[in-house]
N, C-alpha and C positions, 0 to 999 in steps of 0.2 A: 731330184732326190736329196732327201733331208738327213745329213749326218750329224749326229751330236759327238762333240769333239771332247769336252770336259767340264766338270763343275770347278769354275775357277777362281771364284771369292766367297767367302763366307762370312756371315754375319749373325747377330743373335737371330734366331727363329727364320733365318733367310739366306738361301745358298743364289749365287748367279751361276747360270747355266748357258753356255754359248754353242749355238746351233748354226750350220750352214745350209742354206736353201739357194743354189744357183749361185749367184754372185752377190748374195745378201748376206749380212752378218747378224743375226738375231740373238739378243740378250735378254734371256728369261729370267724373271724373279721368281724364286720359290719359295713361298710362305707356309710354314709349318704351324698349324693350329691345333695344339695339344687337347684343347677343350672338347673338341667335337671329333677329333680324330681325321680331319679332311686336310687336304693340301690343294694349295692355290698355286696355279703357274701363270704369270703374267707376264706379257712383254713389256719393257721397260724402256728399250730401244733397238730400233732398226737402222742399219747402216748399209747402203749401197755401195759396192766396189765396183772397181773398172773393167774387171777381168776376172776370171776364175779364181777362187782363193785356194791357195797351196798351202800355208801355214799360217795358224795364229798364235799368239803368245801375249800373254798378261804382262805388264810391268809389275815391279815389285811391289810398289805401292798400291797397285790395284785401281791405279786412276787414269791407265791408258791401257787401250789393246792394240797391237800390233797385225795386221795382214800381210803376208806375204803372198804378191802375185807373181810368182817367179817366171812364169810364161810372157808376162807383158813387156820385159820385166820391171816391176815396180813394187814399192811398199807403201802402204796406206797406213796411217795409224788414227785413232780417234779417242775421245776423251770422253768417259763416261760420266763425269760433273758438267762439262759443257758440250753437250751434243752438236753445237754449231762449229766446235773447233776441229780442223781436219788437218792432216800433213801428209804430203805425198813425196816420195823419194822417188826419182828415176834415174837408174845408173847408165842408160842408154845403151850402145853397143857392147859395153863391159858385162852386161847381163849380172843377174844376182843368182848366187848359188845359196846364200843362207843369209839370213837376219835374225839378230837378238838384242834383247835389254841390256843396257849396262845397270849396274846396281844402283845408281841414283835415280833411274827410272826417266832420266831427262836426256838420254843419248840412246841412239839405235845404231847398231855396229853391223854392217852388210859385208859380206865376201862376195867379191865377183865371181863370174865364172874362168875356170882352169886358174884359180888363186892367183890372180894377178895382182890384185890389192884389197887390203880391207880398210874401210871406210868409215870413221865415227862421224855420225852425223848429229848435230846438236837441235833440239827442241826449244832452245831458249833463244835462239839466233841463227843465223844462216851459214855459221861457220862449219866447215868439215875438214877433217884430218885423214891422212892417208897412211897406211903401212904398208909398204911394198911386200910382196911377194910371202903372203901368209901359206904356211905349210899345209892346213886344212881348211875345208868349208865349215864344217858344223862343229868341228872339236878344235883343240889345241889352243883353246883360249881360257884362262882361268883368272879369276879375281881373289883378292884378299877378301876376308871375312867383314873388314869394315868397309870394302869397295873404295879404298884408296889407291890400289895399285892394280895393274894388270899383268900377267905373263902371256905372251903371244907367242907361239911356235913359228918360226919363217926360214925359207930354205933358199939359197940364192948360190950360184957356181956351185953346185952338187955337194953344199954343205948346210947342216942345219945349225939355226941360232934360236935363241930364246932372247925377244924384247921385252925389257921392264918399262911399263908406261905408267905416269902418273895420271890417275882418272880426276884429279882437279883441273890440271893445264892441258891433260893429253899430250904432254911432251914426251919423246923417248929419254928415260933414266940411263939406260945403258942397255948394250946389245953384248950378250954372251955366246961364243962358238961353243957347241956342244959335240963330243966325238959319238956320234950315234951314226948307226947305218941309215935309218931309215926312222926318224923321229916321231912316235905314234901320239903322245900327247903330254900333258903338263898339269901339275896339281900343286895347290900352295898347302903349305902345313896348316895346323888349326890355329898356331899363334902367329903366322906369317911371317915368319924369320927364315924359312927356307922352303924350296921349291922342289917337287919331285917329278923327274922326266923318265919316260921308259920307251924303248927301242921297239922296232918291229919283232914278230914271233920270230921270225929267221935270227935274230941276234938274241932275243929275250935278255934283255940288261936293262935295269933299272939303276938310276943314278939319283942321289941326293947332295944336292948342290947350296951354298949359301944363297940368298935372294940376291943381296946388294952387291956382291963382288964378284959372283960366279965360281968362287972356289969348289973346288970338288971335295966331298967330304967320305961318302961311302958308295960303293957299287955292288950291286947285288947281280949276280949271272945266275941263269938256269941253264938248261939244255935243249937240244933241237927236238922238235916235236911239242913243245909245250909253248903255251902263249900268254900273255898277260890280256885280262878283260880290259874294257874301255876305261874303267876307274879304278884308282889306288885310294886307299883311306890310312892316313896317319892316325892311330887310335888316340895316343895321349898328346896332352899340351907340351910334355918334356922332349917329344919327337924322339923317342926311343923304339917305338913300336910300329911298325909298318905291314898291314894285313896287305895280301898279294892274292889275288883270285888267279886261277889257272885251271886249263882245260886240257885235256888229252885232244889231239889232231886225229880225226878219223882216217883212215886209209883205205 
């Protein structure tokens, strides 16, 4: 079975398309020829993975592609510019629930099964850094616009925390406890001076705090029966307007 995932890269007069055929990752180059109105689709690279592909993601610089083999559990990464280069990440018994690229496209973040740990793997060397007890697998991680810092939701001893991490050294810069019932997600403001966190639908609470001190600034509460969607957006760079999407719960 062949499944077309997405058109991932764009260049003048051509697009890169990714298709999955069993355990093979196929990169197709799409050429647009406006002179004769014909389209040409060529295979530019073919990568063979070690197991069934569950997830793929391009790095932000479009030089690498990540393949999640979650049943293995394993991550394989490939380079478009250097086809002979490959990277394999094996979490062993901890398993892999989710994987994502860092903004610099040189690190891969994996979350283990049961959210035991989040691991940052470097493509530049063999170093790896662990963050214990991430709150979520596929969410709960937000990067600043310049990619310098990350805010990661964690939970331990039945309490939620925000870990601020430097994306240069991947050291923890600070850990803030938040008074949420069930922390849902986190988002940086456009100017990277504040972070927004919001609670579960039952609590319906949004909190706006300073990024470096954890100081509480504003709290927005709703009512039972309404829930925040997965993303919130701070509209202006002065951090004065926040748009919140909500939906009624069907009964």
